[in-house]
C-alpha positions in Angstrom: 56.8 -47.1 18.2 57.8 -45.2 21.3 57.5 -41.8 19.6 54.3 -39.8 20.1 51.7 -40.7 17.5 49.6 -38.0 15.9 46.0 -39.0 15.9 43.0 -37.2 14.3 39.4 -38.2 15.1 36.3 -37.2 13.2 32.6 -38.1 13.1 31.2 -38.0 9.7 27.7 -38.6 8.2 27.3 -40.7 5.0 24.2 -41.3 3.0 23.8 -44.9 1.8 22.4 -45.7 -1.7 19.1 -46.6 0.0 18.9 -43.1 1.4 19.6 -44.0 5.0 22.0 -42.0 7.0 25.1 -43.7 8.5 27.4 -42.1 11.1 31.0 -43.1 11.2 33.8 -42.2 13.6 37.2 -42.3 11.9 40.5 -42.2 13.7 43.7 -41.6 11.7 47.1 -42.1 13.2 50.6 -41.7 11.8 53.5 -44.0 12.4 56.9 -42.3 12.2 60.2 -43.9 11.5 63.4 -43.4 13.4 64.2 -40.3 11.4 60.9 -38.7 12.3 59.3 -39.0 8.9 55.9 -40.5 8.5 56.1 -44.1 7.3 52.6 -45.4 7.7 49.0 -44.4 8.4 46.6 -46.4 10.5 42.9 -45.8 9.8 40.1 -47.1 12.0 36.5 -46.6 11.1 33.5 -47.5 13.3 29.8 -47.3 12.5 28.2 -45.3 15.3 24.8 -44.8 13.7 22.9 -46.5 16.6 24.8 -44.4 19.2 24.1 -41.2 17.4 20.4 -42.0 17.0 20.1 -42.8 20.7 21.8 -39.5 21.5 19.2 -37.7 19.3 16.3 -39.4 21.0 17.7 -38.5 24.4 18.1 -34.9 23.3 14.6 -34.7 22.0 13.2 -36.3 25.2 15.1 -33.8 27.4 14.2 -30.6 25.5 10.7 -31.3 23.9 7.4 -32.0 25.5 6.3 -35.6 25.1 2.6 -34.8 24.5 2.8 -31.8 22.2 6.2 -32.1 20.7 6.8 -28.4 21.4 10.2 -27.2 22.8 10.3 -26.9 26.6 
């Protein structure tokens, strides 16, 4: 476990059966053995839909007029 882990992160959009959009951040790490070969993978997935929606609202508030909805 003292070897350097290789980790890849990605944010991905999924569409649920209901038609709603869900955003997920996935982190994938490798666990190497003493010989350096990959022995295991660790995958962590987190629903970040609310965070992404809040970022979109902030972006819209910063770059669009509140009254007309036109870009600033």
